[in-house]
MARTI-129650 format. One record per atom (N, C-alpha, C, CB): residue in one letter; z, y, x. Coordinates in steps of 0.2 Angstrom, whole numbers, plus 5000, padded with zeros to 4 digits. Each point is the difference from the previous one (the first is absolute). Glycine has a CB too. Example, Ala and Ser with C-alpha at 12.3 -4.5 7.8 and 13.67 -1.06 7.14 Angstrom:
// residues 2
A503949725066/A500050064996/A500050065004/A500649944991/S499050115007/S500150065004/S500350054996/S499049975006/
***
This chain:
// residues 450
M502249584439/M499750085000/M499449994999/M500750055006/D498949984990/D499250024999/D499950064996/D499649874999/F500250185006/F499750064998/F499450035004/F501050014995/T498850035000/T499550045004/T500250075005/T499349954989/T500250055017/T499950055003/T499550015003/T500950005001/V499050074995/V499350055001/V500250055006/V499650014985/D500049975020/D500250045006/D500750005002/D499250074996/F500850005010/F500650035004/F500150065000/F500049925007/T500550104991/T500250095004/T500650005004/T499650074991/T500549975012/T500850015002/T500350075000/T499949915006/T500050134990/T500150074999/T500150014992/T499250045011/R501150014987/R500350024994/R500250064999/R500149914999/R499950134997/R500450054999/R499850044993/R500150015013/T500350054984/T500050024995/T500350064996/T499849905003/F500450144992/F500550044998/F500050064995/F500149975010/L500450084989/L499850064997/L500750024998/L498749964994/A501350125004/A500950035001/A500449974997/A499850105001/A500749895004/A500649964995/A500550025003/A499549914997/A500950145000/A500550035003/A500749964999/A499350114998/L501249905006/L500649944999/L500250014995/L500349995010/A499650074986/A500450034995/A499649964994/A500550145006/A499049814994/A499849964995/A500349944999/A499350045002/P500749944992/P500649954996/P500349965004/P499650004990/A500849985009/A500549985004/A500049914998/A500850135001/L498549864999/L499849924999/L500249965007/L499050044992/G501049895005/G500049965006/G499749944998/G501050055006/A499349904997/A499649945001/A500249935000/A499550085006/L500549894997/L499949924999/L500549955001/L498950035004/A500949914992/A500649955001/A499749955007/A500450004985/A499949925014/A499849955005/A499949944996/A500750055008/C498949904997/C499949954998/C499549975003/C500550034992/G498949905006/G499649995003/G499649964995/G500750025010/S498849964994/S499449944996/S499550005005/S500050034986/S499749915013/S499549985002/S499749954997/S500450035008/G498849974993/G499549954996/G499450035002/G500749984989/P498949985007/P499250015001/P499850054998/P499749904998/S499650135004/S499750074996/S499349954999/S500750135005/R499049914990/R499449994999/R499450055001/R500749934995/P499150055010/P499350055001/P499650014995/P500049965010/G499850114993/G499650044993/G500250024995/G499349945003/D501250034995/D500350034993/D499850075000/D500949924999/S499150104995/S500050074996/S500250034995/S499449985004/G500949974993/G500350034992/G500649994999/G499049984994/G501349985011/G500850014999/G500349934998/G499850124996/G499649825006/G500149944999/G500249974994/G500250015009/G500049934989/G500149964995/G500650044998/G499649875003/V500750094990/V500650044996/V500649975006/V499549994985/G500950055012/G500650005008/G500050005006/G500349954995/S499050085007/S500150025007/S499550075000/S500349865005/A499850174999/A499850065003/A499550015006/A501150034995/S498550015005/S499650005007/S500150085003/S498949894996/Y501150095011/Y500050055005/Y499550015005/Y501149984998/W498850055004/W499450055005/W500350055007/W499450014986/F500749975019/F500250045005/F499649995006/F501249994996/L499050065009/L499549995006/L500249965006/L499750124997/T499849875008/T500049965006/T500350025006/T499149954995/S501250125003/S500150035006/S500649965004/S499650124995/Q500449875011/Q500549945002/Q500550045005/Q499049894998/P501650095003/P500349964999/P500249994990/P500250015014/Q499750064984/Q500250004993/Q499849964994/Q500050105004/E499549864997/E499649954996/E500649944999/E498750045006/G501749945001/G500349954999/G500750004997/G499349985007/I500950084993/I500550034996/I499949994994/I500350065007/R499349974990/R499850024992/R499849915001/R499450164996/T500449795006/T499749944997/T500849974999/T498749995006/D501850035000/D500549955001/D500650004991/D500050025017/T499850064981/T500350034996/T499849974993/T500150105007/V499349894992/V499849974995/V500149915000/V499250104999/N500949885007/N500149935000/N500550014998/N499449955008/R501250064994/R500850005000/R500050014991/R500550085013/F499149954986/F500250024990/F499849944998/F499550144995/N499849845007/N499949934996/N500349965000/N499250025001/K501049955006/K500449955001/K500650004996/K499550015009/A500950064989/A500550004996/A500250014993/A500150035009/N499049964989/N499750034992/N499449954998/N500450125003/P499849824997/P499349955000/P499650024992/P500649895008/D499850164988/D499750014993/D499750064999/D500849954997/N499350105009/N499850045002/N499750025006/N500650014993/Q498849975008/Q499650005005/Q499650075001/Q500049884998/I500050155010/I499550055001/I499549975005/I500850084998/Q498549935000/Q499549975004/Q499750075002/Q499949874995/F499850135012/F500050055004/F499349995005/F501450014998/T498350055002/T499349995004/T500050085006/T499249924988/A500850065017/A499950055006/A499350035001/A500949945005/F499150134994/F499350035003/F500250045009/F499650034983/Q500049975018/Q499850075004/Q500150064998/Q499349955004/N501050135000/N500150044995/N499350034994/N500950015010/D498650014997/D499750014996/D499549964994/D500350075009/A499849874991/A499749944995/A500450024993/A499849905009/F500950104993/F500550004994/F500150084998/F500649905005/K499150144997/K499950064994/K499349994997/K500650105006/T499049884997/T499449994995/T500049964995/T499450035009/K500949894993/K500149964994/K500550034996/K499849905006/I501050124995/I500250014994/I499850064994/I500749935006/K498750114998/K500050054997/K499549984995/K500550075008/T499149884995/T499449964995/T500549954994/T499049995011/A501449994992/A500649944995/A500150054995/A500749925009/I499650154992/I500350024996/I499550014995/I500950045008/G498449984993/G499750054997/G499649924994/G499750155013/A500449804992/A499849944993/A500349994998/A499549945002/G501350084999/G500649974994/G500149925003/G499450064987/Q500549935019/Q500249945004/Q500450035005/Q499049934999/A501550105001/A500550025006/A500549955001/A499950134998/P500549865006/P500449955003/P500750024994/P499549995015/T500949974985/T500750034995/T500350065005/T500449884994/L499850115011/L500250045007/L499550045003/L500749925002/I499350154997/I499550035005/I500250065006/I499249974989/F500749985016/F500350035006/F499750085001/F500249885006/G500050164996/G499850085001/G500450035003/G499650014992/W500450055009/W500250075002/W500150064998/W499649945006/G500450054987/G500550054995/G499450055000/G501549975004/G498850094994/G499650075001/G499450004994/G500350005015/G499150044988/G499550014996/G499749944998/G499850095004/T500149854998/T499949935000/T500349984992/T500149985015/L500550024987/L500549994994/L500150034994/L500449985008/R499450074994/R499850054994/R499349994996/R500650075008/S498849924995/S499549984996/S500149934996/S499550065008/Y501149894995/Y500149934998/Y500350034992/Y500249925014/V500350134988/V500550004992/V499650064996/V501449995006/D498050044997/D499850034995/D499449954994/D500350115008/A499649844996/A499649954996/A500349964997/A499350005007/G501350004994/G500649954996/G500049925003/G499850084987/Q500049935019/Q499849935005/Q500749975003/Q498850055004/V501849994995/V500549995003/V500549994996/V499750055010/D500949924989/D500650004996/D500550065003/D499849874997/D500650184998/D500450035001/D500649975002/D499550074994/L500849935013/L500649945001/L500850054999/L499249915012/T500650174985/T500750025001/T500549974996/T499550115002/S500649864992/S500349974998/S500249945002/S499650074994/W500149905009/W500249925003/W500550045006/W498849904997/F501150155007/F500450025006/F500750004996/F499150075007/D500949984987/D500650014997/D500349954999/D499650094997/E500049865001/E500249934998/E500449955006/E499050014992/N500950035014/N500049955004/N500250045008/N499149904993/P501650125006/P500050065004/P500049975007/P500750074992/A499549865008/A500149985009/A499450025001/A500849905001/A498650084997/A499250045003/A500050065001/A499349944995/K501250105002/K500050075001/K500450035009/K500150014984/N500549975016/N500450025005/N500049985007/N500650004992/R499049985009/R499949985008/R499650035004/R500149904997/L499450125000/L499250035002/L500150075002/L499249934993/F500550085013/F499950085000/F499850044995/F499949985010/P500550074987/P499850034996/P499250045000/P501450005001/T498550025005/T499350035001/T499449965000/T500550065006/A499849874993/A499449964998/A499650004992/A500749925010/F499850094985/F499950014995/F499650064998/F501049935000/A498650125003/A499750064999/A499249974998/A501050085009/P498849904997/P499249974998/P500049934994/P499550045015/A501249964984/A499849944994/A500250034993/A500349915008/T499850164990/T500050024995/T499550054999/T501149975000/V498750014993/V499450054995/V500450054995/V499149905000/D500850155000/D500450034993/D500849985000/D498950004992/N501350005013/N501049984999/N500049934996/N500650145000/K498749825003/K500349934998/K499749945004/K500250044986/I500349925017/I499849955006/I499549964997/I501150005006/Y498249984997/Y499749965000/Y499849945005/Y499950094993/A500649915012/A499949935006/A500750025005/A498249995002/M501749934998/M500649995005/M500150025008/M499949914993/P500350135010/P500150025006/P500149955004/P500350104997/A499449865008/A500149965004/A499849995006/A500049974991/E500150005014/E499849985007/E500450055005/E498949964997/V500950095005/V500250025006/V500050074998/V499549915009/V500850144995/V499950075003/V499550005004/V501050025000/Q498550054999/Q499649995008/Q499750065001/Q499749885001/P501050185003/P499550065000/P499750025006/P500650044993/V498950015007/V499550025006/V500550025006/V498950054992/V501349925015/V500050015006/V499850045006/V500249924995/L500150115008/L499650035006/L500149965006/L500050114995/Y499749845005/Y500249945007/Y499450055006/Y500249834993/Y500550165014/Y499850025006/Y500049945005/Y500550114997/N499249895008/N500049955006/N500450035005/N499049974998/K501550035003/K500750015003/K499750015008/K501049934991/E498750005011/E499850015007/E499550045002/E500449925001/V499150104995/V499450045002/V500350074999/V498949914995/F501650125000/F500550055001/F500450015008/F500149974988/D500049965014/D500450035006/D499550015006/D501149954996/N498450025004/N499450015005/N499850065000/N499649904998/V500350134997/V499850074999/V500650075000/V499049934994/G501750035007/G500450055001/G500050044993/G499749995012/A500149994984/A500150034991/A500749974996/A498550004998/A501750034997/A500549994996/A499750004994/A500850055007/P499449904987/P499650004993/P500050074996/P500449885000/P499350134996/P499950074998/P500550014996/P498850025001/Q501450034997/Q500450044995/Q500050054996/Q500349965005/S498950054995/S499850064996/S499149985001/S501350105002/W498449944993/W499250005000/W499850045008/W500050004986/G500350055014/G499950025007/G500049955005/G500650104997/D500049875004/D499949935006/D499649974999/D500849995001/I498949984994/I499449944999/I499550045002/I500349934991/M499650155009/M499350005002/M500050045006/M499550014988/D501349995017/D500050015006/D499949945003/D500650084999/L499549864998/L500049935004/L499349995000/L501049964997/V498650055000/V499249994999/V499750015007/V500050064987/P500149975017/P499550025006/P500449975006/P499550124995/K501149865003/K500449965005/K499949934999/K500750085001/F499149904995/F499749924998/F499350005004/F500649994987/N499150065009/N499349985002/N499850035008/N499750004987/A500650045017/A500150005005/A500049935005/A500550114996/A500049845000/A500149955003/A499749944998/A500850055002/G498650004995/G499649934997/G500449954995/G499449995013/I501150044983/I500149964995/I499950034994/I500749945006/A498950034988/A500150034993/A500850034997/A498949904997/P500950165002/P500650024998/P500449944994/P499350145002/F500249864992/F500049964993/F499749955001/F500150084993/S500149855004/S499649974998/S499850004992/S500549955011/L498950044987/L499950014993/L499449934997/L500350155001/G499849834994/G499649944997/G499650074994/G501149845002/G498550185004/G499650054992/G499649964995/G499950105008/Q499949864994/Q499449974995/Q500449984994/Q499149945010/S501550054990/S500349964996/S500250094994/S500549865010/R499450184990/R500250084999/R500649994998/R498950054996/W501549915000/W500650024999/W500650005005/W499649964990/T500350025017/T500450035005/T499850065001/T500249905004/E499350144995/E500050065000/E500450054995/E499049975005/M500950004989/M500450024995/M500750015002/M499249964994/M501250015010/M500950005003/M499850095002/M500449845007/W499150154997/W500350075004/W499950074994/W499649955013/L500150054983/L500050044995/L500650004996/L498950005001/E501249954995/E500749984999/E500750035003/E499449915000/F500650085005/F500750035004/F499850075003/F500549895002/L499050144998/L499850055002/L500150054992/L499149955013/F500750034981/F500050054996/F500850004999/F498649974995/D501949975007/D500750004997/D500350055004/D500049894996/R499750095011/R500350055005/R500150075000/R499549925005/I499950114992/I499850075000/I500250034993/I499149975008/G500649994987/G500350034992/G500549964997/G499050044998/G501249925005/G500649944995/G499449964996/G501350094998/P499149864997/P499749984996/P499650004994/P500649975006/E499750104993/E499850044994/E499050015001/E501550085000/V498249925005/V499650025001/V499349954999/V500950075007/F499349874995/F499649944997/F500349984990/F500149945016/E500450084984/E500349984994/E499750044993/E501149985009/A498550094997/A499650054993/A499449964998/A500250135005/A499449844999/A499449965003/A500249944994/A499950045014/Y500549924987/Y500349944997/Y500150024993/Y500749965011/N499550104986/N500250024994/N499350034997/N501550035002/G498049975003/G499450044995/G500250084998/G499749874995/E500450165011/E500150065000/E499350035002/E501250005002/Q498550054996/Q499350045000/Q500150025008/Q499750054986/N499849915018/N499950055006/N500649975004/N499450124995/A500949825004/A500749995005/A499850005008/A500649934990/W498850035009/W499849995010/W499850065003/W499649894999/S500450174998/S500050055004/S500550055002/S499149994996/N501549985001/N500650035001/N500150015009/N500649954987/P499650105016/P500050035006/P500349955006/P500250114994/A500249875002/A500449955005/A499549915001/A501450074994/A498249925003/A499649974998/A499550025006/A500349984987/I499350075012/I499550035005/I500249995006/I499850094993/D500949955008/D500349975006/D500049945004/D500350074996/A500049884999/A500049935003/A499449975002/A500949984993/L498450045003/L499449995001/L499850015005/L499850024992/T500250035010/T499950065008/T500249965005/T500450124996/R500449865003/R500349995006/R499749925002/R501150094998/V498849874998/V499849935000/V499350025004/V500649934988/Q498850105010/Q499550015004/Q500150045007/Q499550004990/D500950035010/D500350025007/D500149965004/D500450074996/L500049875002/L500249955006/L499449965000/L501250004999/I498349974995/I499549995003/I499550025006/I500249984990/K499750095009/K499450055004/K500449995006/K499450104990/A501349905012/A500350005006/A499949915002/A501050124999/D498849844998/D500049925003/D500749985000/D499150015008/G501050014986/G500849975000/G500049914997/G500450164995/F498949825003/F500249924996/F499349965007/F500250044980/V500049925019/V499649975007/V499149994997/V501449915004/R498450115001/R499249994998/R499749954997/R500050065007/G499649964988/G499749954994/G500549964996/G499049985006/F501450064992/F500649994996/F499749984992/F500850095008/S498649934992/S499649994994/S499849924999/S499650125001/S500449855004/S499649964999/S500649925001/S498750105004/I501749924996/I500749985001/I500349954995/I500050115006/T500149844993/T500449974992/T500849995003/T498749924992/A501650105001/A500749985001/A500049934998/A500650114998/D499049854999/D500249934997/D499949965006/D499650004987/S500150035018/S499849955006/S500650015005/S498550015000/N502050054999/N500549995004/N499950055008/N500049874992/A499350145007/A499850055007/A500350055002/A499149994997/D501350054996/D500350045002/D500750005003/D499350034993/Q501149925005/Q500649965002/Q499750005007/Q500549924990/A499150045012/A499949995007/A499850055006/A499749914994/L500150145003/L499950055004/L500750035003/L498950014993/L501550015003/L500950015000/L500349965006/L500150024987/Y499849905010/Y500549985004/Y499649975007/Y500849974989/T498550035012/T499849985006/T499850085005/T499549874993/G501050185004/G500150075005/G499250054999/G501049935011/K498550034986/K499550044999/K500150084995/K499549875002/A501050124994/A500350074996/A500650005000/A499350004993/A500950065008/A500950025001/A500149994993/A500350115010/M499549914984/M500350014992/M499749964997/M500450125000/M499749864993/M499649994995/M500650024993/M499149905008/L500550144987/L500450004994/L499749934995/L500250145001/H500349824997/H499949954996/H500549964997/H499250015005/G500849954991/G500649994995/G500349945004/G499450044988/S501249955007/S500449965006/S499949945000/S500950075001/W498549894993/W499949935001/W499649985007/W500050004986/T499850065017/T499549985007/T500749965006/T498950134999/Y501749884999/Y500449995005/Y500049935001/Y500550104998/G499549864996/G500049925003/G499449985003/G500649964991/G498850085007/G499549995003/G499950015008/G499750014987/M500650045014/M500250025007/M500449975004/M499850084996/S500849895000/S500549955002/S499549945003/S501050024991/T498749945004/T499549955001/T499450005006/T500249994987/D499550075013/D499650015003/D499950025007/D499850004990/G500650055011/G500450035006/G500150005005/G500250024994/G499749915008/G500449995005/G500850015000/G498950025005/D501450014999/D500650045000/D500350064999/D499849945005/F499550084992/F500150064997/F500650024996/F498949995001/V501249964995/V500750024995/V500549975003/V499549994990/S500449955012/S500649985004/S500450005004/S499849974996/S499750095009/S500450025007/S500350084998/S499149935009/G500750094986/G500250044996/G499550085004/G501449914997/K497950075004/K499650055002/K499950054992/K499349925013/I500750044981/I499850054996/I500650054997/I498949924997/G500750145000/G500650054999/G499750024994/G500450055012/Y499949984983/Y500050004993/Y500250074998/Y500249874999/M499650174997/M500450064996/M499750024994/M500450055011/N499949984984/N499850034994/N499550065002/N501249964992/F498350075005/F499850055001/F500150055001/F499749964996/P500050075011/P500750075002/P499850074995/P500049975014/A500450074988/A499950074996/A499350065001/A501349985001/V498450054996/V499650034998/V500250075001/V499749914993/D500450135013/D500250065001/D499950044995/D499849975011/G500750064986/G500050064994/G499949954993/G499350125009/G500549834991/G500049954994/G500750004996/G499249925006/R500650074987/R500650004994/R500049924999/R499750134992/G500049825013/G500249944997/G500749995002/G498849964998/D501649975001/D500549975001/D499949955006/D500450024988/L499949975017/L499949965004/L500249924997/L500150115009/T500149904986/T500349924998/T499549964995/T501350045000/D498250015000/D499549974995/D499649965004/D500150104993/T499749845003/T499449965004/T499549994994/T500749945009/V498950024994/V499549964994/V499949935002/V499350114997/G500249844999/G499949935001/G500149974994/G500550015012/N499749944988/N500349964996/N500650004998/N499249955004/P501050074989/P500749984998/P500049934998/P500350104997/A499249885002/A500249914998/A499349994998/A501449994995/Q498549925003/Q499549974997/Q500150004993/Q499849925011/Y499850084985/Y500149984991/Y499849954998/Y499950084998/L500449894997/L499949944994/L499950034994/L500749925005/S498950094993/S500050014992/S499749934997/S499750145000/I500449864991/I499949954996/I499250024997/I501449974997/Y498249985002/Y499750034997/Y499949984991/Y499750015013/S500150054986/S500249994990/S499749954997/S499950124999/K499649875003/K499649934997/K500249945001/K499250055001/A501449935005/A500149954999/A500349954994/A500050055010/T500349884992/T500149984993/T500950035001/T498949874997/D501450114999/D500850004998/D500349955007/D499750004984/E499949965015/E500549945006/E499750015006/E500149894992/Q499550155010/Q499750035006/Q500650055002/Q498549994997/K501250064999/K500650055000/K500749985002/K499450044993/E500949915003/E500749985001/E500049975007/E500249974987/A499449995015/A500149995007/A500050045007/A499649914993/A500050145004/A499850075004/A500650035002/A498950034994/K501549975000/K500650044999/K500549955005/K499850064987/K500349885012/K500549975002/K499750005007/K500449944989/F499050065014/F500049995007/F500250095003/F498949884999/L500950174998/L500250065002/L500850025001/L498950024995/S501549925000/S500850025001/S500249955002/S500250074993/T499649875010/T500349955004/T499749995007/T500449944989/A499050095011/A499749965006/A499850065005/A499449884993/V500450185004/V499750065004/V500650045004/V499050024990/L500949995016/L500750025004/L500649954999/L499750124998/S500349805002/S500549985000/S500350015007/S499649954991/D501050015010/D500350005008/D499449975005/D501449984995/D498449985002/D499649955005/D499350045001/D500649884997/E499150175002/E499450034997/E500250075007/E499949964983/V500750075014/V500150065004/V500249975006/V500350084991/K500049855011/K500149985007/K499250005004/K501249924996/Q498450055000/Q499449985004/Q499650085001/Q499849884995/W500350165000/W499850085001/W500150035009/W500550014985/I500349995014/I500550045006/I499849935005/I501350094993/D498449855007/D499849965007/D499250015003/D501049914994/I498750135001/I499550025003/I499850085001/I499649884995/G501150165006/G500150075001/G499850044996/G499949975010/S500250014984/S500050054993/S500750014997/S498849954997/V501350114999/V500450044997/V499949984993/V500150095009/P500449844987/P499750014994/P500250054995/P499849905002/I500150124991/I500150044997/I500650004998/I499150004997/V501549965005/V500749984997/V500750045003/V499449874999/Q500950164999/Q500450055001/Q500749965005/Q499650074987/G500749945016/G500749975004/G499749955006/G500850014988/T498549985015/T499949945004/T500150035007/T499149944992/Q501350105009/Q500150025008/Q500349965005/Q500250104995/N500149865002/N500349945003/N499649955002/N500950034993/E498549965003/E499649965002/E499449995002/E500649984994/L499350115006/L499450045004/L500450005009/L499350104987/N501349905015/N500350025005/N500049935003/N500750114996/A499449825000/A499949945004/A499349995003/A500849964993/S498750085005/S499349985002/S499950015007/S499550024988/K500049955014/K499950025007/K499550065000/K500249885004/D499850164992/D499750064998/D500350044996/D499249965002/A501650045000/A500250044995/A500150085002/A500649894996/E499250135011/E500050055000/E499550084995/E500549925010/F498850004991/F499550034996/F500149994994/F499450005006/L500949964991/L500150004993/L500650044996/L499549885002/E500950145002/E500550054998/E499650075001/E501149935002/F498650095002/F499550044999/F499750014995/F500049995009/I499649974987/I499549994995/I500650004993/I498949945009/Y501650024992/Y500550014994/Y500350105000/Y500549845004/Q499650175001/Q500350074998/Q499550054998/Q501049975008/V498450014996/V499350064998/V500049994993/V499150015011/S500949944987/S499849974993/S500650054994/S499549865006/T500950114997/T500750044994/T500250065002/T500549914996/D499550125009/D500150075002/D499650044997/D500249985010/A499250004987/A499450044999/A500150044994/A499449925006/K500550144994/K500250054996/K499449994994/K500850095009/V498749904994/V499349984998/V499749955002/V499950104999/F500049824998/F499549955003/F499550014997/F500849925003/A498550105000/A499450034996/A499649924999/A499950165005/Q499949824990/Q499349944999/Q499350055004/Q500649934986/S499350015018/S499250025001/S499550024997/S500349945003/W499550114999/W499650054995/W499449954994/W500050115012/D499749844994/D499549964995/D500149974994/D499549995010/Q501349984993/Q500349964995/Q500350034993/Q500349945011/A500050154989/A500250024997/A499650044996/A500749985006/L498650044997/L499450024995/L499749964996/L499850065007/S499749964988/S499649944997/S499549975005/S500050064988/P499749895007/P499749965005/P499350055002/P500549874994/T499350175002/T499450035001/T500150075004/T499649944989/A501150085012/A500150065002/A500149975009/A500750074987/A499649885014/A500349975006/A499449985004/A501349964996/E498050035001/E499449975004/E499850095003/E499449844992/T500650215002/T499750055001/T500450045008/T499650004986/L501049965013/L500650055006/L499849965005/L501050044995/L499149885005/L499849975006/L499250025004/L500849904994/D498650115002/D499550015000/D499950095006/D499849904986/N500650155010/N500050065004/N500750005005/N499450074989/I501149895012/I500349995006/I499649985007/I500749974991/A498849975008/A499649985004/A499650045002/A500149924996/R499650145000/R499550045002/R500450045004/R499249994992/L501450055005/L500550035004/L500149995008/L500349994989/F499949945010/F500149985008/F499450015005/F500849914996/Q498550085001/Q499549985002/Q499850095002/Q499749864993/L500650185004/L499850095001/L499450004998/L500750045010/S499149934983/S499350034997/S500350024994/S499149935004/I501450094995/I500150054995/I500850045002/I499349924990/G500750135008/G500650045004/G500650004993/G499150085010/P501549954991/P500650014997/P499750014993/P500850055010/Q498850004987/Q499950044995/Q499749954995/Q499850115007/Q499549864998/Q499649964996/Q500649934997/Q498650045009/F501749944994/F500449964999/F500450004994/F499849985010/A500550094992/A500450034994/A499749994993/A500350095008/D499049954992/D499650004994/D499849934997/D499750115003/N500149865002/N499749944998/N500649964995/N499249995012/M501550004990/M500549974998/M500250034995/M500349955009/N499650114989/N500450054995/N499349974992/N500650155012/Q498949844992/Q499649984994/Q500149934997/Q499250075006/A501249894998/A500449924999/A500750004996/A499549975012/I500650114987/I500649994996/I500049974993/I500250095007/G500249874991/G499849974992/G499749964998/G500050065000/K499749925006/K499449944998/K500349925002/K498950105003/
***
């Protein structure tokens, strides 16, 4: 096996508002393949072959590689040639390749605003009729996975891989040592802050240099205070949507938490990609951490006995007193997504569709995702999840994901790339206290529709 690896990262997240009432579409098949890749291939390979770029994040990269290899072994005349990239390098490379008309046949992504930009430019195929013709590819997947893949009621991507809600983690040992209980409300969170600070423990770990980790706080506060309609208004381009009183309340509350020393000191210089934020939690230097479910595997691997001895606790984000949001709502990654490049040859598209229908989320791949502590977006896997060494956590993630009345996609994925960058920049400034809630809202209102 030969493939190019361009660096390495261990984190991943994404999203958009996706109610359970989204199209009851489903999932995938089973099969395998194995075969060589061609490093650096950029346009879909030769006749009868397709190209595929994906991320090097570990251990996910190994599963993606195995899926391609199984497919190639079973389909010698329809090969998939792949190249792996580090997260940020991938985003730059795919944007450049699509602009130059040299994208891979299979475009890995996170749906939402970026997918819409591809659709508007005619760069990805409409897969709606293909799903209609392949009902087996519709009926196994979580229904919520399809909303970020859908643009103007048409499906432009195959949901793939795993579901990844954002979770409020806590260190049970630290809580026991200070005689505290996990928070059941925003008021509890604010009451816990001075208790942990007095004990010399940071209330919350945060990799703030990465910006999107800070965004998670706003995503939940907006929802818990005003419900999903608050962000949906901004997503839909409603004028002055960011000035909603619930939004201003959420922005104010997060700054109250910052001013109370709710986060580890120096959080703006801590990166999520280094997993330093996770280390603060499992070493007991921080009591809690709001982060994606994808961090569980890293803490299990790197955190000594933190996970295996049951010191890790987790819960959905608590209520805000007087808020309108539903406590079942969650945010994060409803799935990952695979689109087909519109300029690929017919032969390449044929290989790609066969890969989607027979290899993606095959029984073998599903088992691999579960084995690394992830929940694949396939319905009815409870027996397999319960047989895992991480059964309790996986069942929690499955229930959070399937019970959610709204599973919201990460804002920076839901919005257009231009609006998303403005968002992340202003979130960083908000957390650094260099702007207040109203200035944040004013700046974001100016980005609506861009």
